[in-house]
C-alpha positions in Angstrom: 0.2 0.1 0.1 2.9 2.3 1.0 4.7 1.4 -2.4 1.6 2.8 -4.3 2.2 6.6 -2.7 6.0 6.4 -2.6 6.0 9.0 -5.7 4.5 11.3 -3.6 6.8 11.0 -0.4 9.6 11.1 -2.9 9.0 14.0 -4.6 9.0 15.9 -1.4 11.7 13.7 0.0 13.8 15.0 -2.9 12.9 18.6 -2.2 13.7 18.3 1.5 17.2 17.0 0.2 18.0 19.6 -2.0 17.0 22.2 0.7 19.0 20.3 3.5 15.5 20.1 5.5 14.7 16.3 5.7 14.2 16.4 9.1 12.6 19.6 9.2 9.6 18.3 6.6 9.3 14.7 8.8 8.6 16.7 11.8 6.1 18.6 9.8 4.5 15.6 8.5 4.7 13.8 12.0 2.7 17.0 13.4 0.3 16.8 10.7 -0.1 12.9 10.8 -1.0 13.4 14.6 -4.1 15.9 13.2 -5.6 13.2 10.8 -5.1 10.7 13.6 -6.9 13.1 16.1 -9.4 14.4 13.8 -11.2 11.2 11.9 -13.8 13.4 10.7 -11.0 15.6 8.8 -9.4 12.6 7.4 -13.1 11.2 6.5 -13.9 14.6 4.9 -10.7 14.4 2.9 -10.9 10.9 1.6 -14.7 11.3 0.5 -15.1 10.8 -3.2 -18.1 13.0 -3.4 -16.4 15.9 -1.8 -15.1 18.0 -4.8 -11.1 19.2 -4.7 -12.1 22.9 -4.6 -14.0 21.7 -1.3 -11.5 19.9 0.1 -8.7 22.7 -0.7 -10.7 25.2 1.0 -10.8 23.0 4.1 -7.3 22.6 3.9 -6.5 26.4 3.4 -8.9 27.0 6.6 -6.7 24.7 8.5 -3.5 24.7 7.7 -2.4 28.0 5.5 -1.4 29.9 8.4 0.2 27.4 10.8 2.1 24.9 8.5 5.4 25.5 6.5 4.2 27.2 3.2 6.4 24.4 1.3 4.4 21.4 3.5 1.0 23.6 2.9 1.4 23.7 -0.8 2.5 19.8 -1.0 -1.3 19.1 0.8 -2.6 21.4 -2.1 -0.8 19.3 -4.7 -1.7 15.8 -3.1 -5.4 17.3 -3.2 -5.0 18.3 -6.7 -3.9 14.7 -7.6 -6.7 13.3 -5.9 -4.4 11.4 -3.0 -4.9 13.8 0.2 -6.9 10.8 1.6 -4.1 8.9 1.3 -2.3 11.5 3.5 -1.0 8.9 5.9 0.4 6.3 3.5 2.5 9.1 2.0 3.8 10.0 5.5 4.7 6.6 5.9 6.6 6.4 2.6 8.0 9.7 3.3 9.3 8.1 7.1 10.8 4.9 5.0 12.7 7.4 2.7 14.3 9.0 5.5 15.2 6.0 7.7 16.9 4.9 4.3 18.7 8.1 4.0 19.9 7.9 7.6 20.9 4.2 7.0 18.3 2.9 9.7 16.3 -0.3 9.4 13.2 -1.4 11.6 13.4 -4.8 12.8 10.7 -6.6 14.0 11.3 -8.9 17.2 8.7 -11.3 18.6 9.5 -12.9 21.8 8.0 -15.4 24.0 8.2 -13.4 26.9 9.0 -9.8 27.3 12.8 -9.3 27.3 14.7 -7.4 30.0 16.7 -4.2 29.0 20.0 -5.5 28.7 18.8 -8.1 26.6 17.1 -5.6 24.3 20.2 -3.4 23.8 22.6 -6.9 23.4 20.2 -7.6 20.5 20.5 -4.0 19.0 24.1 -4.0 19.5 24.4 -7.5 17.4 21.9 -6.5 14.7 23.4 -3.1 14.1 26.7 -4.7 13.6 25.3 -7.7 11.4 23.4 -5.4 9.6 25.9 -2.0 9.2 22.7 0.0 10.0 21.3 2.0 13.0 18.5 -0.5 14.4 15.0 0.4 15.3 13.7 -2.3 17.2 9.8 -3.4 17.4 9.2 -5.8 19.9 6.2 -7.6 20.3 5.4 -10.3 23.0 3.6 -13.4 21.4 3.4 -16.4 24.2 2.4 -18.5 21.7 6.0 -18.7 20.5 6.5 -20.8 23.6 10.2 -19.6 24.1 13.0 -18.0 21.9 12.8 -15.1 19.3 11.6 -14.4 16.1 13.6 -11.5 14.3 12.4 -10.0 10.8 14.5 -7.6 8.9 14.1 -6.3 5.5 16.0 -9.0 3.9 15.5 -12.1 6.4 13.6 -13.9 9.1 15.5 -15.5 12.0 13.2 -17.8 13.9 14.7 -19.7 16.8 11.3 -20.2 18.7 10.0 -23.7 19.8 7.0 -23.3 18.0 8.8 -23.1 14.6 10.9 -26.2 16.0 7.6 -27.8 16.7 6.0 -27.1 13.4 9.3 -28.2 11.3 9.3 -31.5 13.3 5.6 -32.3 13.0 6.3 -31.9 9.1 9.4 -34.0 9.1 7.1 -36.7 10.9 4.3 -36.4 8.1 7.3 -36.7 5.7 
């Protein structure tokens, strides 16, 4: 889903890069994303197919023209003109991914059978950063169905060292 909106994010990211404002625009987009999150009626209005582009532009102008960076405001107007303003949150996600890529940051999903202690998290993060040669941002989730062990998922690989995966593997071998 995010890939569909990547060109819109890419356009802003390239402009931000030319102006050395990648971080500043990311912060502005995060603030606007919170507006979308906290005002679902706004998101619904901007997504509604029966509301005209002009009506949506008037809404954007009334809410954002004075309080938002002028470039970001124009960006909202362009998104509206291209009829993708209703997908603003997906565009923000795509921008965040481009920003992370440029900063050499990778999000790694970690599932654990039980809560990890702070020293375990730190050791895991250090090991992954060394292996991936990137800064790592961990998303940790507890899933008791794993029984024991960890499942680590990066952009390029999955390491599943859980008891539940070993049991499933043994079951397949026994069927075999």
